[in-house]
C-alpha positions in Angstrom: 20.1 -10.4 -19.6 19.0 -13.3 -17.5 17.3 -12.7 -14.1 15.1 -14.6 -11.7 11.6 -15.4 -13.0 9.8 -13.8 -10.0 11.8 -10.6 -10.5 10.8 -10.5 -14.2 7.1 -10.9 -13.3 7.4 -8.2 -10.6 9.2 -5.8 -12.9 6.7 -6.3 -15.7 3.8 -5.4 -13.3 2.3 -8.9 -13.4 2.4 -9.3 -9.6 4.4 -8.4 -6.5 7.5 -10.5 -6.1 5.9 -12.5 -3.2 2.8 -13.2 -5.3 5.0 -14.1 -8.3 6.8 -16.7 -6.1 3.4 -18.2 -5.2 2.4 -18.4 -8.9 5.7 -20.2 -9.7 5.1 -22.7 -6.9 1.6 -23.3 -8.2 3.0 -24.2 -11.6 1.3 -21.3 -13.4 4.5 -20.1 -15.1 6.4 -21.7 -17.9 9.7 -20.8 -19.7 10.0 -22.1 -23.3 7.4 -24.7 -22.5 9.0 -25.9 -19.3 7.3 -25.3 -15.9 9.3 -22.8 -14.0 10.7 -23.4 -10.6 11.9 -21.0 -7.9 15.4 -19.9 -8.6 15.1 -20.4 -12.4 16.4 -17.5 -14.5 15.4 -16.3 -18.0 15.9 -13.5 -20.4 12.7 -11.7 -21.1 14.0 -10.4 -24.4 14.8 -13.9 -25.6 12.8 -16.5 -23.8 9.1 -17.3 -24.1 7.6 -16.8 -20.6 3.9 -17.6 -20.1 1.6 -17.1 -17.1 -1.5 -19.2 -17.1 -0.8 -20.0 -20.7 -0.6 -16.4 -21.9 2.6 -15.1 -23.4 4.1 -12.1 -21.7 4.6 -9.1 -23.9 7.1 -6.4 -23.3 6.3 -4.4 -20.1 4.2 -1.2 -20.2 6.0 2.0 -19.1 6.1 2.3 -15.4 3.3 4.5 -13.9 3.1 6.0 -10.4 0.0 7.6 -9.1 -1.4 9.0 -5.9 -5.1 9.4 -5.1 -7.1 10.9 -2.3 -9.4 7.9 -1.7 -12.8 9.0 -0.4 -14.6 7.3 2.5 -17.1 4.7 1.3 -14.9 3.4 -1.6 -13.2 0.0 -1.6 -9.4 -0.3 -2.2 -9.9 -3.0 -4.9 -10.3 -3.0 -8.7 -13.4 -5.2 -8.6 -16.2 -6.0 -6.1 -18.7 -8.8 -6.6 -21.2 -7.0 -4.5 -21.2 -4.0 -6.7 -19.9 -1.5 -4.2 -17.8 1.6 -5.4 -14.1 0.8 -6.0 -11.0 2.9 -6.6 -10.9 1.6 -10.2 -14.0 3.8 -11.0 -12.0 6.9 -10.0 -9.0 6.1 -12.2 -10.5 7.5 -15.4 -7.9 8.7 -17.8 -5.1 6.4 -16.6 -3.7 4.7 -19.7 -1.8 1.9 -17.9 -3.0 -1.0 -15.8 -2.0 -0.1 -12.2 -2.8 -1.6 -8.8 -3.2 -0.1 -5.3 -0.2 -0.4 -3.0 -1.6 -1.6 0.3 -5.1 -0.7 1.5 -7.3 1.9 3.1 -10.4 0.3 4.6 -13.9 1.2 3.4 -14.5 3.9 6.0 -11.0 5.4 5.8 -9.8 8.1 3.4 -6.6 9.7 2.1 -3.4 9.0 0.3 -3.3 5.8 -1.8 -0.5 4.9 -4.2 -1.0 3.0 -7.4 1.6 1.6 -9.7 2.5 -1.2 -12.1 6.0 -1.4 -10.6 5.8 -4.7 -8.7 9.2 -4.4 -7.0 8.5 -1.0 -5.6 5.0 -2.0 -4.5 6.5 -5.1 -2.7 9.0 -3.0 -0.8 6.6 -0.3 0.2 4.3 -2.9 1.8 6.8 -5.2 3.4 7.4 -4.3 7.1 11.2 -5.0 6.9 11.6 -1.8 4.9 9.9 0.2 7.7 8.2 2.7 5.3 6.6 5.5 7.4 2.9 6.0 6.8 1.3 9.0 8.6 -2.4 9.4 9.4 -4.6 12.1 10.9 -6.9 10.4 13.4 -10.0 11.6 15.4 -10.7 9.3 18.3 -13.6 9.3 20.8 -12.9 10.9 24.2 -9.9 12.7 25.6 -6.9 10.5 25.5 -4.4 10.5 28.3 -0.7 10.6 27.5 -0.1 7.4 29.4 -2.4 5.6 27.0 -0.7 7.0 24.0 2.6 5.8 25.5 1.3 2.3 25.2 0.9 2.7 21.5 4.3 4.5 21.2 6.0 1.4 22.8 3.9 -1.1 20.9 0.7 -2.8 21.9 -0.4 -6.4 21.6 -2.8 -7.3 18.9 -4.0 -10.8 17.9 -1.1 -11.4 15.6 1.6 -9.9 17.8 2.9 -6.7 19.2 2.9 -3.6 17.0 6.1 -1.8 16.1 6.6 1.5 18.1 4.5 4.3 16.6 5.1 8.1 16.6 2.1 10.0 18.0 1.4 13.6 18.7 -1.8 15.5 19.6 -3.1 18.0 17.0 -5.2 21.0 17.9 -8.5 21.2 16.1 -11.4 23.6 16.9 -14.7 22.2 18.1 -13.3 19.0 19.6 -13.9 19.4 23.3 -15.1 15.8 23.7 -12.7 14.0 21.3 -9.0 14.0 20.4 -7.2 14.6 17.1 -3.9 12.9 16.7 -1.2 12.5 14.0 0.2 9.0 14.1 3.0 7.4 12.0 3.4 3.7 11.8 6.0 1.6 10.1 4.1 -1.6 9.2 0.6 -2.3 7.8 -1.4 -4.9 9.7 -5.1 -5.1 8.7 -7.1 -2.2 10.2 -4.1 -1.6 12.4 -4.7 1.9 13.7 -8.4 1.2 14.4 -7.5 -1.9 16.4 -4.7 -0.1 18.3 -7.1 2.6 19.5 -9.8 0.0 20.3 -7.2 -1.6 22.6 -7.0 1.6 24.7 -10.8 2.1 24.6 -10.8 5.2 22.3 -12.4 4.1 19.1 -11.5 5.9 15.8 -14.2 8.3 14.5 -12.2 9.5 11.5 -9.1 8.2 9.8 -7.2 9.9 7.0 -3.8 9.0 5.6 -1.9 12.2 4.8 1.7 11.0 4.0 3.7 8.0 2.9 7.5 8.4 3.3 7.5 12.1 2.5 4.9 11.9 -0.3 2.2 14.3 0.8 -1.5 14.2 0.0 -1.4 17.9 -0.6 -4.5 19.6 -2.1 -6.0 16.6 -3.9 -9.7 16.6 -3.3 -11.5 13.3 -2.5 -11.5 11.1 -5.6 -8.8 13.1 -7.4 -5.5 11.6 -8.5 -2.3 12.7 -10.1 1.0 11.2 -11.4 3.9 11.3 -9.0 6.7 13.6 -10.2 10.1 12.0 -11.2 11.6 13.5 -8.0 8.9 11.9 -5.9 9.4 8.5 -7.6 13.1 8.8 -7.1 12.7 9.5 -3.4 10.4 6.6 -2.9 12.7 4.2 -4.6 15.8 5.4 -2.8 14.0 5.0 0.6 13.5 1.3 -0.1 16.9 0.6 -1.7 16.0 0.7 -5.4 
């Protein structure tokens, strides 16, 4: 069955749909020897589709993984500086998978990996408003009026953030700092850290604990597991797949 080239590349785990469109614009994709254009359709079972001169083979089975990313590990598969990466923690995974979104070097917690490009695209894109929940420790005692600024949306360099859900969390031995649970519905670079810097309460610890109902659970730092069919079905349904 024919479908758009960018959708084929995304479904086969080559790249997200947005990245696939870039690859087509750059002339890196051909169909039966002809340079592909945006809007072109093909049948992956019949046509010869090449990316950077390499013929696409039939897609690997879809894989869906969650990991508890430790602090001090990069959310990337390779690092030219030789720093630890999440790829080193994915031992035993039989398929080529990619991280969905990022957690910065000093953050930890739930990270999703998949070779399902369409799902990855939708989980990241802000228009789908996928909730991502974090446990955050910030410096000092935060007043509610300051949290209200974040709940309404606060101005960063690239614009105003979407409203966030925030509540205080009781933790022992935190007399001089504040623990919070915050849910955001977008994914600007270092967003939560920058939000709290704006209200002068820098983040001391940041851990993602939930993505759209998928819980980190009892995974220890560095551990990973495959998502259950029910969890995959839930994620897909939430973004219209």
